[in-house]
C-alpha positions in Angstrom: 107.9 -56.8 -3.4 106.8 -53.4 -3.7 104.5 -52.3 -6.7 105.3 -49.2 -8.6 102.4 -46.8 -9.5 102.3 -47.9 -13.0 102.2 -51.6 -12.0 99.6 -51.2 -9.3 97.3 -49.2 -12.0 98.0 -51.6 -14.6 97.0 -54.7 -11.9 94.1 -52.4 -10.9 93.0 -52.0 -14.6 93.2 -55.9 -15.2 91.2 -56.5 -12.0 88.4 -54.3 -13.4 88.3 -55.9 -16.9 88.3 -59.1 -15.6 85.2 -58.4 -13.7 83.7 -57.2 -16.8 82.6 -53.6 -17.1 78.6 -53.3 -17.3 76.2 -50.7 -18.0 73.8 -51.0 -15.0 70.4 -49.2 -13.9 69.4 -48.4 -10.4 65.8 -47.0 -9.1 64.7 -45.5 -6.2 62.4 -43.2 -4.6 63.1 -40.2 -2.1 63.5 -36.5 -1.6 66.5 -34.3 -3.2 69.1 -34.9 -0.5 68.9 -38.5 -1.0 68.7 -38.3 -4.8 72.0 -36.0 -4.7 73.8 -38.6 -2.3 72.7 -41.6 -4.1 74.0 -40.2 -7.6 77.2 -39.3 -6.0 77.6 -43.0 -4.5 76.7 -44.5 -7.8 79.3 -42.5 -9.4 82.0 -43.4 -6.6 81.1 -47.3 -6.6 81.0 -47.1 -10.9 84.3 -46.0 -10.8 85.8 -48.3 -8.4 84.4 -51.4 -9.9 84.6 -50.1 -13.3 80.7 -49.9 -14.0 78.4 -47.4 -15.5 75.0 -47.0 -13.4 72.2 -44.8 -14.6 70.0 -43.4 -12.1 66.5 -43.7 -12.0 64.7 -41.8 -9.3 61.3 -40.5 -8.3 59.2 -39.0 -5.5 57.3 -41.9 -2.9 54.1 -41.1 -4.7 53.5 -43.7 -7.6 56.6 -45.5 -7.1 55.1 -48.9 -6.2 52.9 -48.7 -9.3 55.8 -47.8 -11.5 58.0 -50.8 -10.2 55.4 -53.0 -10.3 54.7 -52.3 -14.1 58.5 -52.6 -14.8 58.7 -55.9 -13.0 55.6 -57.4 -14.9 57.2 -56.3 -18.0 60.6 -57.4 -17.0 62.0 -54.1 -17.6 63.0 -53.3 -14.0 66.4 -51.7 -13.3 69.3 -54.0 -12.5 69.5 -52.6 -8.7 66.4 -51.4 -7.0 65.5 -49.9 -3.8 62.2 -51.7 -2.6 59.8 -51.1 0.1 60.3 -53.8 2.7 56.3 -54.7 2.7 56.7 -55.2 -1.2 58.7 -58.3 -1.0 55.9 -60.3 -0.1 54.4 -59.2 -3.4 57.0 -59.3 -5.6 58.7 -62.6 -4.4 56.3 -64.5 -2.3 58.3 -67.8 -3.2 61.6 -66.2 -3.1 62.0 -66.2 -7.1 60.6 -62.8 -7.9 64.1 -61.3 -7.1 67.6 -62.5 -7.1 68.9 -64.4 -4.1 71.6 -62.2 -2.5 72.9 -65.5 -0.7 74.3 -66.4 -4.1 76.6 -63.3 -3.9 77.9 -64.1 -0.4 81.6 -63.9 -1.9 80.9 -60.4 -3.1 78.5 -58.9 -0.7 79.5 -59.1 3.2 76.5 -60.2 4.7 78.3 -60.6 8.3 77.3 -56.7 8.7 73.6 -57.6 9.4 72.3 -59.1 12.1 70.3 -62.4 11.5 67.1 -60.8 12.4 67.7 -58.3 9.6 68.5 -61.0 7.2 65.5 -62.6 8.0 63.5 -59.5 7.4 64.5 -59.4 3.9 64.2 -63.3 3.4 61.4 -65.0 1.4 61.1 -68.6 1.5 64.6 -69.1 2.1 65.8 -66.5 -0.7 67.5 -63.3 0.4 65.5 -60.9 -1.5 66.8 -57.7 -0.2 69.1 -56.3 2.4 67.9 -54.0 4.9 69.4 -50.5 4.5 68.2 -49.3 7.7 65.5 -49.9 10.5 62.7 -47.2 10.5 59.8 -46.0 12.6 57.4 -43.5 12.4 58.0 -40.7 15.0 56.7 -37.2 16.0 58.9 -34.3 15.0 58.1 -30.7 16.3 59.4 -27.4 15.0 60.4 -26.3 18.7 61.2 -22.7 17.6 57.4 -22.3 16.7 56.1 -24.2 19.6 58.3 -21.7 21.8 56.9 -18.7 20.2 53.5 -20.0 21.1 54.7 -20.1 24.6 53.9 -23.9 24.7 56.0 -27.1 25.8 56.3 -29.6 23.4 53.4 -32.1 23.8 53.7 -35.6 25.2 49.8 -36.5 25.1 47.1 -36.4 22.5 45.2 -34.2 24.8 48.0 -31.6 25.0 48.2 -31.6 21.1 44.8 -30.8 20.8 44.7 -28.0 23.5 47.7 -26.3 21.5 45.1 -25.8 18.1 43.5 -22.7 19.8 46.9 -21.4 21.4 48.5 -21.4 18.1 45.6 -19.4 16.5 45.6 -16.5 19.4 49.1 -16.2 19.7 50.7 -16.8 16.2 47.9 -16.3 13.7 45.1 -18.1 12.2 47.3 -19.8 9.5 49.4 -21.5 12.2 49.0 -25.2 13.1 50.8 -27.3 15.5 50.7 -30.3 13.5 49.6 -32.0 9.9 48.1 -35.0 9.0 46.3 -35.4 5.3 46.2 -38.3 3.1 48.5 -41.1 4.1 49.7 -39.2 7.1 46.4 -38.7 8.3 45.5 -42.6 7.9 48.7 -43.5 10.1 47.8 -41.1 12.8 44.2 -42.9 12.8 46.3 -46.2 12.7 48.5 -45.3 15.9 45.6 -43.9 17.7 43.5 -47.2 17.1 46.5 -49.3 17.8 47.2 -47.4 21.4 43.5 -47.7 22.2 43.3 -51.4 21.5 46.3 -52.6 22.0 46.2 -54.5 18.6 47.6 -54.1 15.2 45.1 -53.1 12.8 45.8 -56.6 10.9 47.1 -59.4 12.7 50.5 -60.6 11.1 50.1 -64.0 12.6 46.3 -64.6 11.2 46.0 -62.3 8.3 42.8 -60.8 9.7 41.8 -57.7 11.2 42.4 -57.4 14.7 40.3 -54.1 15.7 36.8 -54.1 16.4 34.2 -51.6 14.6 34.5 -49.6 17.9 38.2 -49.0 17.5 37.8 -47.8 14.0 35.0 -45.5 14.7 37.0 -44.0 17.6 39.9 -43.5 15.3 38.1 -41.8 12.7 36.6 -39.5 15.1 39.9 -38.6 16.5 40.9 -37.2 13.2 37.8 -35.2 13.3 38.9 -33.8 16.6 42.2 -33.0 15.3 40.7 -30.9 12.4 37.8 -29.2 14.6 40.7 -28.3 17.3 42.6 -26.2 14.6 45.6 -28.5 15.4 45.6 -29.5 11.5 44.5 -28.0 8.5 41.4 -29.7 7.0 41.5 -31.9 4.3 40.0 -29.8 2.0 42.4 -27.0 2.7 45.2 -29.5 1.9 43.5 -30.5 -1.4 42.8 -26.9 -2.5 46.7 -26.0 -1.9 47.6 -28.8 -4.6 48.3 -31.4 -2.1 51.9 -30.2 -1.7 54.2 -32.8 0.1 55.3 -31.5 3.4 58.9 -30.8 2.5 57.8 -28.9 -0.6 55.5 -27.0 1.6 56.4 -23.3 2.4 54.2 -23.2 5.4 56.5 -25.9 6.9 59.7 -24.1 5.5 58.3 -21.2 7.3 57.5 -22.7 10.6 53.6 -21.9 10.2 53.0 -26.0 10.3 54.9 -27.0 13.6 54.6 -30.7 13.6 54.4 -34.1 11.6 54.6 -37.9 11.9 57.1 -39.2 9.7 59.7 -41.8 9.2 62.8 -41.3 11.1 64.8 -42.0 7.8 63.3 -38.9 6.4 65.2 -36.4 8.8 67.0 -34.3 6.0 64.4 -34.8 3.7 62.0 -32.6 6.4 64.7 -30.8 8.1 66.6 -29.3 4.9 63.8 -26.9 3.9 63.8 -25.2 7.3 65.6 -22.1 8.1 69.0 -22.1 10.1 67.1 -20.6 12.9 64.6 -23.2 13.3 65.0 -26.2 15.4 63.4 -29.6 14.5 62.8 -31.8 17.6 61.8 -35.7 18.1 59.9 -36.7 21.1 58.3 -39.9 22.1 54.9 -41.2 20.7 52.1 -39.0 22.2 50.0 -41.2 24.7 46.6 -41.4 25.4 44.8 -42.4 28.6 44.3 -45.9 29.2 46.4 -46.8 26.0 47.4 -50.4 26.0 50.7 -49.9 23.8 52.7 -46.9 22.7 52.2 -48.3 19.1 55.3 -47.6 17.3 55.0 -48.5 13.4 58.5 -50.1 13.2 59.9 -52.0 10.1 63.0 -52.8 8.2 62.9 -49.7 5.9 63.7 -49.9 2.2 66.0 -52.8 1.2 68.3 -52.8 -1.7 67.4 -55.9 -4.1 68.8 -57.1 -7.3 66.6 -58.1 -10.4 65.9 -61.5 -11.0 65.6 -60.6 -14.6 69.0 -59.0 -14.9 71.7 -61.0 -16.8 74.3 -58.3 -14.9 73.7 -59.6 -11.4 77.4 -59.8 -10.6 78.1 -56.4 -11.5 74.8 -55.2 -9.7 76.4 -57.3 -6.5 79.4 -55.5 -6.6 77.7 -52.2 -6.8 75.3 -53.2 -4.0 78.2 -54.0 -1.5 80.0 -51.0 -2.4 76.8 -48.9 -1.4 76.2 -50.5 1.8 79.6 -51.7 3.2 82.7 -49.9 1.5 83.9 -46.5 2.4 83.4 -44.6 -1.0 79.6 -45.9 -0.9 78.9 -45.3 2.6 80.6 -42.0 2.7 78.8 -40.6 -0.3 75.3 -41.8 0.9 75.5 -40.8 4.4 72.7 -41.1 6.5 70.1 -40.2 4.0 68.2 -43.4 4.4 68.5 -43.2 8.1 71.0 -44.9 10.4 72.5 -47.7 8.3 71.9 -51.2 9.4 75.3 -52.2 8.2 77.6 -52.6 11.0 80.7 -51.5 9.3 78.7 -48.6 7.4 77.2 -47.3 10.7 80.9 -47.2 12.6 82.3 -45.5 9.6 79.7 -42.7 9.6 79.9 -42.6 13.6 83.5 -42.2 13.6 83.4 -39.4 11.1 80.7 -37.4 12.9 78.4 -38.1 9.8 75.5 -39.0 11.6 73.8 -36.4 13.7 73.2 -36.6 17.2 69.4 -36.1 16.6 69.2 -39.2 14.2 70.8 -41.2 16.6 68.2 -40.1 19.2 65.6 -40.6 16.8 66.6 -44.3 16.0 66.8 -45.1 19.7 63.4 -44.0 19.9 62.3 -46.2 17.4 64.3 -49.3 18.7 63.3 -48.8 22.3 59.4 -48.0 21.9 57.0 -50.9 22.2 54.3 -51.9 19.8 52.9 -54.8 18.0 54.2 -56.3 14.8 53.4 -54.6 11.5 51.6 -56.8 8.7 53.1 -56.1 5.3 49.6 -55.7 3.8 49.6 -52.3 5.6 51.5 -50.7 3.2 49.8 -52.4 0.1 47.8 -49.5 -2.1 44.8 -51.6 -1.5 44.9 -51.5 2.2 46.0 -47.8 2.3 43.4 -46.8 -0.2 40.7 -48.3 1.9 42.2 -46.3 4.8 42.7 -43.1 2.8 39.6 -42.9 0.7 37.1 -43.4 3.3 38.6 -41.2 5.6 38.7 -38.5 2.9 34.8 -39.2 2.4 34.5 -38.8 6.3 36.8 -35.5 6.0 34.2 -34.2 3.3 31.3 -35.2 5.4 29.9 -37.8 2.7 30.2 -40.5 5.5 29.9 -40.6 9.2 32.4 -42.2 11.3 30.3 -45.4 11.5 29.9 -45.5 7.7 33.6 -44.9 7.1 34.4 -47.8 9.4 32.2 -50.2 7.6 33.5 -49.3 4.4 37.1 -49.7 5.4 36.3 -53.0 7.1 34.8 -54.3 3.9 37.6 -53.1 1.7 40.3 -54.5 4.0 38.7 -57.8 4.3 38.6 -57.9 0.7 42.4 -57.2 0.2 43.1 -59.9 2.7 41.2 -62.5 1.0 43.9 -62.5 -1.9 46.5 -63.5 0.7 44.1 -66.2 2.7 43.1 -68.0 -0.5 
């Protein structure tokens, strides 16, 4: 029997009503392209399932602190974008966030591989569904490098050699790369991991796996980048207001021509560039005698549902729509990287909605080798230990040996909390 348009509309209305229309909240961090896409997806999924979803979005800086305060006060949004390492902080026993396994009739979990489900599982509870797998990659403005008459680098030595050439060929305010604050600390982490063959923190033992000499070498390498004119000095970045890369006019103009970023932020860093500029990903830069390429790879952000929400079923409907259903998938696109959901990935690929450079970058992330990443590497206490002491080194208040001692002591203190 065929349904008339009126009867189909009535049936759909009845279905929505029976599910219960809810007013929900969703929180996330990101750049402008992610904000716009997520709001469009929430409107589409809300309309489809009869819910209203209020968006709550910020930049990356301060989001962990904000979300932590909300969860502690039981005021968090119903649906949240959560950084993967934070799961062990918010829900070590599996009870701090809702168990998505309980909504398997609503959320099609078959779209994720077993390893991806495991990445979001704490103590048997599926506390977060990975949105994508992400890794830190080198991206260079090929247009600017071509103007300097240089091929894109494949080694750290080639990058170091580019600093003086940029100054001579293009001007004193041109830099082949950038690294300050977190980016500088992660460059240091990559260099030390390649040199030692070990992650800074061993995921199996919850202990520091580098020697002091590894720390010193990595800290001194940061100094080499500054001294060679490869990156702006920490002081210069601070005096300019610590402007995020994607908001920096020097990046947009091609005067800063390289960076080390998550592949899932492609649009965030590419959108500001003019149409005449070409952004290119390269393999991880290497060093003589390195023991591993040292890829920093992880499940990127996950989508989680609040354990305190009394609207979890409605939130599950929206979550499934965002990650698995055509309306949500189309609106989100690849603003969080190449989707982990098989259905979403196939939909975007067939619609040519994933750019070839994103597929290329994702392949580099998946194929590169490197030791496992400890979740504590992304906790504020560990990041502060790295950034704060690297900054003191940059300002000349500590030498490399002293900065290494301070880092080791502060990281050990942070690790005591999870070993006790």
